[in-house]
C-alpha positions in Angstrom: 14.8 -25.1 35.9 17.1 -22.8 35.8 18.8 -21.2 32.0 22.2 -20.2 32.4 22.5 -16.7 30.4 24.8 -17.8 27.9 21.8 -19.8 26.2 20.1 -17.1 24.9 23.4 -15.5 23.2 24.1 -16.3 19.7 22.2 -17.4 16.5 20.0 -20.4 16.8 21.9 -23.7 16.5 20.1 -24.6 13.6 21.1 -21.4 11.8 24.6 -21.9 12.6 24.5 -25.4 11.2 23.3 -23.8 8.0 26.0 -21.9 7.3 28.4 -25.1 7.9 26.3 -27.1 5.5 26.4 -24.7 3.1 30.1 -23.7 3.4 31.6 -27.8 3.2 29.2 -28.1 0.6 31.1 -25.5 -1.5 34.4 -26.1 -0.1 35.0 -29.5 1.5 32.3 -32.1 0.0 34.1 -35.1 1.1 33.8 -33.6 4.5 30.1 -32.4 4.5 29.5 -36.2 3.5 30.5 -37.1 6.9 27.9 -35.2 8.6 25.2 -38.0 9.7 21.7 -37.0 8.9 19.8 -35.4 11.8 18.3 -37.7 15.0 14.8 -37.9 15.1 12.9 -37.2 18.3 12.0 -40.2 19.4 15.9 -41.3 19.0 16.4 -38.2 21.2 13.7 -39.0 24.2 14.8 -42.5 23.9 18.9 -41.6 24.8 17.3 -39.2 27.7 15.1 -42.1 29.4 18.5 -44.5 29.2 20.7 -41.7 31.2 17.8 -40.5 33.4 18.8 -37.4 31.6 16.9 -34.0 30.1 18.9 -32.9 27.2 19.8 -29.1 27.3 17.7 -27.6 24.3 20.9 -26.3 22.3 21.8 -29.7 22.4 18.4 -31.4 21.1 19.0 -28.6 18.5 21.9 -30.0 17.1 21.1 -33.8 17.2 18.2 -32.7 15.0 20.5 -30.9 12.6 23.1 -34.0 12.7 23.4 -37.1 14.4 27.4 -36.9 14.9 30.3 -37.5 12.5 31.1 -40.5 10.7 34.8 -41.1 11.2 37.2 -41.1 7.8 40.1 -39.2 5.8 38.3 -35.0 6.3 36.0 -35.7 9.0 34.5 -31.9 9.9 36.4 -31.8 13.4 36.3 -28.4 15.6 39.9 -28.2 15.7 41.9 -29.8 18.4 38.2 -30.4 19.9 37.4 -32.8 17.8 34.5 -34.0 15.6 30.4 -33.4 17.1 29.3 -37.1 18.8 25.6 -38.6 17.7 23.5 -39.8 20.3 25.1 -43.5 20.1 28.4 -41.9 21.0 26.6 -39.4 23.8 25.3 -42.7 25.5 28.1 -44.8 25.4 30.4 -42.5 26.5 28.3 -41.1 29.2 28.1 -44.6 30.6 31.2 -45.5 30.4 32.5 -42.5 32.2 30.1 -42.7 34.9 31.2 -46.0 35.6 34.7 -44.5 35.6 33.7 -41.9 37.8 31.8 -44.2 40.5 34.7 -46.9 40.9 37.9 -44.8 40.8 36.5 -41.7 42.1 33.5 -42.0 44.6 33.5 -39.4 46.3 33.1 -37.0 43.6 30.4 -34.7 43.2 28.5 -36.3 46.5 28.0 -32.8 48.2 26.1 -30.2 46.7 26.6 -27.7 49.4 27.8 -25.2 47.8 25.3 -25.3 45.6 26.0 -23.0 42.3 29.7 -21.9 42.5 31.6 -22.6 39.5 34.0 -24.9 41.8 31.8 -26.7 43.2 30.0 -27.8 39.7 33.9 -28.7 38.4 34.9 -30.7 41.5 34.3 -33.9 40.2 36.0 -36.4 37.3 32.9 -36.5 35.9 29.2 -35.7 36.6 26.3 -38.0 35.6 24.7 -34.8 34.6 27.4 -34.0 32.1 27.7 -35.2 28.8 30.5 -35.2 25.7 29.6 -33.3 22.8 32.6 -33.5 21.2 35.1 -36.4 21.5 38.9 -35.1 21.1 41.5 -35.5 18.0 41.6 -39.2 19.3 37.7 -40.1 18.6 37.6 -41.6 22.0 36.2 -40.7 25.6 39.0 -39.4 26.9 39.0 -35.3 26.0 36.6 -33.0 24.6 33.7 -30.6 25.2 31.0 -31.5 27.0 27.7 -29.8 28.2 26.4 -30.1 31.6 22.9 -30.9 31.9 22.4 -30.4 35.4 19.7 -27.9 37.0 21.2 -24.7 38.4 23.0 -21.5 37.3 25.6 -23.8 35.0 22.7 -25.3 33.1 23.5 -26.0 29.9 27.6 -24.4 30.1 30.2 -25.8 27.9 33.5 -26.9 29.6 36.6 -28.9 28.7 37.2 -32.7 30.0 40.7 -34.3 29.6 40.9 -37.8 31.2 44.3 -36.6 32.6 43.5 -33.1 34.2 40.7 -31.7 36.2 37.5 -30.7 33.6 36.9 -26.4 33.3 34.7 -24.3 31.7 35.2 -22.8 28.3 35.2 -19.3 26.7 32.0 -20.4 25.2 28.5 -20.0 27.7 26.4 -22.8 25.4 26.6 -25.3 22.9 25.0 -22.7 20.7 28.0 -20.5 20.8 30.6 -23.3 20.0 28.4 -23.9 16.8 28.0 -20.9 15.9 32.2 -20.7 16.5 32.8 -23.2 14.1 30.4 -21.3 11.5 32.7 -18.1 12.0 35.8 -19.8 11.3 34.8 -21.8 8.4 33.4 -18.1 6.6 35.9 -16.1 8.3 38.9 -18.1 8.6 39.4 -17.5 12.4 41.6 -19.6 14.3 40.0 -22.0 16.9 42.4 -23.7 19.6 45.5 -21.8 17.9 44.7 -23.6 14.2 42.3 -22.1 11.3 40.4 -23.9 9.1 41.6 -25.2 5.6 40.1 -26.6 2.6 42.0 -29.2 0.8 41.2 -31.8 -1.9 37.5 -31.4 -1.4 38.3 -31.7 2.9 38.3 -29.9 5.8 41.8 -29.5 7.4 43.1 -27.6 10.5 46.0 -26.1 10.5 48.3 -23.3 12.3 49.2 -20.4 10.6 52.2 -18.2 12.4 53.0 -14.3 11.4 56.3 -13.0 12.7 57.6 -10.1 13.3 59.3 -8.9 10.1 62.6 -7.2 11.3 63.2 -8.8 14.6 66.4 -6.9 16.4 69.5 -9.0 16.7 70.4 -10.2 20.5 73.8 -10.7 19.3 73.8 -7.1 18.3 72.8 -5.7 21.0 74.4 -7.5 23.6 77.8 -6.6 21.4 77.0 -3.0 22.5 76.8 -4.1 26.1 79.9 -3.7 28.3 81.3 -6.9 29.2 80.8 -7.2 33.1 83.5 -7.0 35.7 83.4 -9.6 38.3 83.4 -7.9 41.7 86.2 -8.9 44.1 85.9 -12.0 46.3 83.6 -11.1 49.6 86.1 -11.1 52.5 86.3 -13.5 55.2 84.5 -12.1 58.4 86.5 -11.6 61.0 85.6 -13.9 64.4 83.9 -12.3 67.1 85.9 -9.6 69.5 85.5 -10.7 73.3 83.1 -8.5 75.3 84.8 -6.8 78.7 83.0 -6.0 81.8 85.2 -3.9 84.1 87.4 -6.6 85.3 85.9 -9.4 83.6 86.0 -10.2 79.9 83.0 -12.6 78.2 84.5 -15.2 76.3 82.6 -16.4 73.4 82.6 -20.1 71.8 81.4 -20.3 68.3 81.1 -23.9 67.5 80.5 -24.6 63.5 80.1 -27.4 61.7 82.7 -29.0 59.1 82.3 -26.8 56.0 80.7 -28.8 53.4 83.4 -29.9 50.7 83.0 -27.4 47.7 82.2 -28.9 44.8 85.7 -30.0 42.6 87.1 -27.3 39.8 86.3 -30.3 37.0 85.6 -28.3 33.6 85.0 -30.3 29.9 88.1 -30.5 28.7 89.9 -30.7 25.2 93.4 -30.9 24.0 94.8 -30.6 20.7 98.5 -31.6 19.9 100.6 -28.8 18.6 98.3 -26.3 18.0 98.4 -23.1 20.0 95.5 -21.7 22.3 94.5 -19.0 19.4 94.1 -21.9 17.1 92.4 -24.2 19.5 89.5 -21.6 20.3 89.3 -20.5 16.4 89.1 -23.7 15.2 86.2 -24.4 18.1 84.6 -21.2 16.8 85.2 -18.4 19.4 84.2 -14.8 17.7 88.0 -13.4 17.7 86.1 -9.5 18.9 85.7 -11.5 22.2 89.2 -12.8 22.8 91.1 -11.7 26.0 92.8 -13.1 28.8 90.1 -13.7 31.7 90.5 -15.4 35.2 88.0 -18.1 36.0 86.0 -15.8 38.2 85.9 -13.3 35.6 84.9 -15.5 32.8 81.8 -17.0 34.6 80.3 -13.5 35.7 80.9 -12.1 32.2 79.1 -15.1 31.0 76.2 -14.5 32.9 75.9 -11.2 32.0 73.3 -9.7 28.8 77.0 -9.0 27.2 77.6 -12.5 26.6 73.8 -13.5 25.0 73.9 -16.9 26.5 77.0 -17.6 24.0 79.5 -20.7 25.4 82.4 -18.9 26.6 86.0 -21.3 26.8 89.7 -20.4 28.2 92.6 -22.0 26.0 96.0 -22.1 27.3 99.4 -24.9 26.9 100.3 -28.2 28.6 103.7 -28.9 27.4 103.2 -29.2 23.3 99.3 -29.9 23.4 97.0 -26.8 23.8 94.0 -27.0 25.8 90.4 -25.3 26.0 88.2 -25.5 29.1 84.3 -25.3 28.7 83.7 -22.7 31.7 80.5 -21.4 30.9 77.4 -22.0 28.7 76.5 -25.5 26.9 79.5 -27.1 26.4 81.6 -27.1 23.3 84.5 -29.6 23.6 82.6 -32.9 23.9 80.5 -32.4 20.4 81.8 -34.7 17.6 81.6 -31.9 15.2 84.2 -29.8 17.3 86.0 -32.6 17.8 86.0 -33.5 14.4 87.1 -30.1 13.3 90.3 -29.8 15.9 91.6 -32.8 15.4 92.1 -31.8 11.5 95.4 -32.4 10.8 96.2 -33.8 14.6 95.0 -35.4 17.5 92.1 -34.5 19.8 91.5 -35.4 23.4 88.5 -34.8 25.2 87.6 -35.4 28.7 84.3 -34.3 30.9 81.6 -35.1 33.5 78.1 -35.1 33.3 76.5 -35.7 36.5 76.8 -39.3 37.3 78.9 -39.8 34.0 82.5 -39.4 32.7 84.0 -40.3 29.4 87.4 -40.0 27.6 87.6 -39.8 23.8 90.4 -39.2 21.1 90.4 -38.3 17.8 92.7 -38.5 15.1 92.6 -36.1 12.1 89.4 -36.0 12.2 87.8 -39.4 13.1 87.5 -41.1 16.3 90.5 -43.0 17.3 89.0 -45.7 19.2 90.5 -44.9 22.7 87.3 -44.7 24.6 86.6 -45.1 28.4 83.1 -44.5 29.8 82.5 -44.6 33.5 78.9 -44.7 34.8 78.3 -44.2 38.7 75.8 -46.4 40.4 73.9 -46.6 43.5 76.4 -46.4 46.5 79.6 -45.6 45.1 80.0 -48.1 42.6 80.9 -47.1 39.1 80.8 -49.2 35.8 84.3 -48.8 34.0 84.3 -49.5 30.6 87.6 -49.5 28.0 86.7 -51.0 24.7 84.6 -54.0 25.1 86.2 -55.1 28.8 84.5 -53.8 31.9 84.9 -54.3 35.3 83.2 -52.7 38.3 85.0 -50.0 40.6 84.5 -48.4 44.1 85.4 -44.7 45.2 85.1 -42.7 47.7 82.5 -40.0 49.3 82.6 -36.0 48.5 80.3 -34.4 46.7 77.1 -35.2 45.0 79.0 -37.7 42.7 82.1 -38.9 44.6 82.6 -41.8 42.0 82.7 -39.9 39.0 84.7 -36.7 40.6 87.1 -39.8 41.6 87.2 -41.1 38.0 87.8 -37.8 36.9 90.8 -37.2 38.5 92.3 -40.5 37.7 91.6 -39.9 34.2 93.1 -36.5 34.1 96.3 -38.0 35.8 96.5 -41.0 33.0 96.6 -38.2 30.4 100.4 -37.6 30.8 100.8 -41.8 30.3 98.6 -42.1 27.7 98.9 -38.9 25.6 101.9 -36.8 26.6 99.6 -34.6 28.4 100.7 -33.0 31.6 97.7 -31.1 32.7 97.0 -29.6 36.4 93.1 -28.2 36.7 93.9 -26.2 39.8 96.6 -24.3 37.7 94.5 -23.9 35.3 92.0 -22.7 37.7 94.4 -20.0 39.1 95.4 -18.8 35.8 94.3 -16.3 33.5 93.9 -17.4 30.0 93.1 -16.3 26.6 89.3 -17.0 26.4 86.2 -15.8 24.2 82.7 -16.3 23.4 81.9 -19.5 20.8 79.8 -19.1 17.7 78.8 -23.2 17.7 79.6 -25.2 14.9 77.1 -26.1 12.8 75.0 -29.2 14.5 75.0 -32.6 12.6 71.5 -33.4 11.2 70.0 -35.5 13.5 70.4 -39.3 12.5 66.5 -39.8 12.0 66.0 -37.5 9.4 68.7 -39.3 7.3 67.1 -42.3 7.4 63.3 -41.9 6.7 60.7 -39.4 6.0 58.4 -38.3 8.8 55.0 -37.5 8.5 53.6 -34.3 9.7 50.9 -31.8 9.5 47.9 -34.1 8.8 49.4 -34.9 5.3 51.0 -38.1 3.6 54.2 -37.7 2.3 55.1 -40.8 1.4 52.2 -41.3 -1.0 53.7 -37.9 -2.2 56.9 -39.4 -3.1 55.8 -42.4 -4.5 54.0 -40.5 -7.3 56.5 -38.0 -7.8 59.4 -37.9 -9.9 62.7 -37.4 -7.7 63.2 -34.0 -10.1 59.8 -32.6 -9.7 59.9 -33.3 -5.8 63.3 -31.5 -5.5 62.1 -28.6 -7.7 58.9 -27.8 -5.8 60.6 -28.6 -2.2 63.4 -25.7 -3.4 60.4 -23.8 -4.2 58.5 -24.8 -0.9 62.1 -23.8 0.4 62.1 -20.2 -1.2 58.3 -19.6 0.5 59.4 -20.9 3.8 62.6 -18.1 3.8 60.3 -15.6 2.7 57.9 -15.5 5.2 60.2 -16.1 8.1 62.8 -13.4 6.9 65.8 -15.7 6.5 65.9 -15.0 2.7 66.7 -11.4 4.2 69.6 -12.5 4.6 72.4 -11.7 1.8 73.9 -15.3 1.6 70.6 -17.2 1.6 69.3 -16.1 -1.8 72.2 -16.9 -3.7 72.1 -20.7 -2.1 68.4 -21.1 -3.1 69.2 -20.0 -7.0 72.1 -22.4 -6.8 69.3 -25.0 -5.3 66.9 -23.9 -7.9 69.6 -24.9 -10.3 70.3 -28.2 -9.3 73.6 -27.1 -7.9 75.0 -27.9 -5.2 75.5 -25.7 -2.1 78.6 -24.6 -0.5 78.0 -25.4 3.4 80.8 -25.3 6.1 81.5 -23.8 9.2 83.4 -21.1 8.1 82.1 -20.3 4.1 79.6 -17.4 4.1 76.1 -19.2 4.5 77.7 -21.5 7.2 78.6 -18.5 9.4 75.1 -16.8 8.7 73.5 -20.1 9.9 75.8 -20.3 12.8 74.7 -17.0 13.5 71.1 -17.8 13.5 71.0 -20.2 15.3 72.8 -18.5 18.4 70.6 -15.5 17.8 67.4 -18.3 18.3 69.2 -19.6 21.4 69.5 -16.2 22.9 66.1 -15.0 22.1 64.3 -17.7 23.7 62.9 -17.0 27.0 64.4 -17.8 30.7 64.1 -21.7 31.4 64.1 -21.3 35.3 67.4 -21.3 37.2 70.6 -22.6 35.9 73.7 -23.9 37.4 75.7 -21.2 39.2 73.7 -18.4 38.5 70.6 -17.0 37.1 69.7 -17.2 33.3 71.0 -14.0 31.6 68.0 -11.4 30.7 66.5 -11.2 27.5 67.4 -8.3 25.3 64.7 -8.8 22.5 60.6 -9.0 23.0 58.7 -12.4 22.8 57.7 -11.7 19.4 60.8 -10.8 18.2 62.2 -14.4 19.9 59.8 -16.2 18.0 60.6 -14.7 14.9 64.5 -15.6 15.5 63.2 -19.5 16.3 61.4 -19.8 12.9 64.2 -18.2 11.1 66.4 -20.9 13.1 63.8 -23.5 12.1 63.7 -22.2 8.0 68.1 -22.4 8.6 67.8 -25.9 9.6 65.3 -26.5 6.6 67.8 -25.6 4.6 70.7 -27.8 5.8 68.1 -31.0 5.2 67.5 -29.7 1.5 71.0 -28.9 0.9 72.6 -32.3 2.0 69.7 -35.0 2.2 68.1 -36.1 -0.6 64.5 -35.1 -1.3 62.3 -37.2 0.3 64.5 -36.9 3.5 64.6 -32.9 3.7 60.8 -32.6 3.0 59.4 -32.9 6.6 62.0 -30.4 7.6 60.4 -28.0 4.6 56.8 -28.5 5.3 56.4 -28.7 8.8 58.5 -25.3 9.0 56.4 -23.9 6.9 53.9 -20.7 8.5 51.2 -20.2 6.0 48.0 -22.7 6.2 47.8 -22.5 2.8 51.0 -24.6 2.2 49.2 -27.8 0.9 48.2 -25.5 -2.1 51.0 -23.6 -3.1 53.2 -27.2 -2.8 50.7 -28.6 -5.6 51.0 -25.3 -7.2 54.7 -25.7 -7.1 54.4 -29.5 -8.1 52.6 -28.6 -11.4 55.4 -25.6 -12.0 57.9 -28.0 -11.7 56.5 -30.7 -13.7 55.8 -27.8 -16.3 59.7 -26.7 -16.4 61.3 -30.3 -16.7 58.8 -30.9 -19.7 56.6 -33.7 -17.3 
């Protein structure tokens, strides 16, 4: 039998398990108590006979230290790799996976002509010589680490199994290296699969620990230092080919061209406001004043695709009689957002119309609230759509044209109906041809998601419901505010001058002013926009490539974390403490947040005289 070279690398398995036992006994005794006693050599031999295998020496040595792990809160698992399996699980999982392989993948692993090649060893759903030595996060034979007991170059090597993906070898050459890595992680707080070990209330836990760039550059500032690109002139239409003359004869050429595909109609998202001017409408939507100027549709779209825009939306605005209108020209649509419509319609009326693929919507608002005049059109296969007005619905048929011809026809019909319904005389083609006042939008603060307003969420292996049940509301809010202060410190959000005063007000139990126009609201809107500008490209977008990134990936991560902290601040400022807690605790960067929360709760009780 050929042994893999990795079998001789690393300390003996028994030595590593002794280190693990000692650490758990000292820091996580509950978890230590869930490690089973050693298996006996007789039991190991019985399992080998049943499976028709000779277990590799490292596996035998591990089983003779602990025969797996008992299931329970705080069971000592190896991060996402899961708990170590005992003999009973090894046999049961091997028989199950062999059966699945034989019935579903009967041809896997039949050919051995490639011999020692790594690809040949892994060219199977499951091999009879593999054993699942850890059981994944679900404690089932669905994922985990396996060791191969197949004779050859890879004998004793450790791989990763997941029943929805192809198997692969890991960075660990042998099981002794896995156990040694477990011991090293515990003693030196080293990450395994992106998590670090944490001892809390006598239990071993694994959690993420993140660090960020302390002073990331601002994408919006860098974009502001970039000149706005000018759209190139339209490409000239190529001239038809000239006939060629040969002596007294002329060679005529006939060029056959198919009918050109009809262009996609110009049907932008629209928002109208009665009695406002274009400048006031854009101000209410959130356009940055320094970017305001007249632009053609072509210039607006060209400029929005460059670094100058920092991935901010761009809108153009004009007038239609006594109504102002704004067009979603580039970026994420703003005119349809309820947050925007409430603000635009304050003290007046607003109407929004947009097409989103197969769906067209028309909504009306009055003085910040929906006015009830809503029409929704959804296209159906074959050009059939459903038109809904209030509770009434009927099916209508439209013609052909672009990808969603029925939706395009519905959009055109609804635009034409605006004059009769609201007195809005609007011509999309005229708006497309005009130079209109325009600018980049700093999006308004988004509404908090509805689930956050209903019930607390559970995350990061923490029983939040139990904490809420046994903690006085005043104590919980004070401790949560302390956690928020820690969060803003570790993410860098607290470096912005608007944040510390808000935290001080929360600590005193006072309300925090938080609107789109006050300094704190503008700061949070800016942080959210910075995070959006720093996101890695998601591939091609409609109308061109994603704008280039102006900051590094690490700087982008720092802005994402600041944005999460900003969202957590909003949750604490606007929601009861039990509903706000998940947003704060799930955003913490330190893996020691549980211990710090315990300290913050004790300090809050002491300060409140509890």
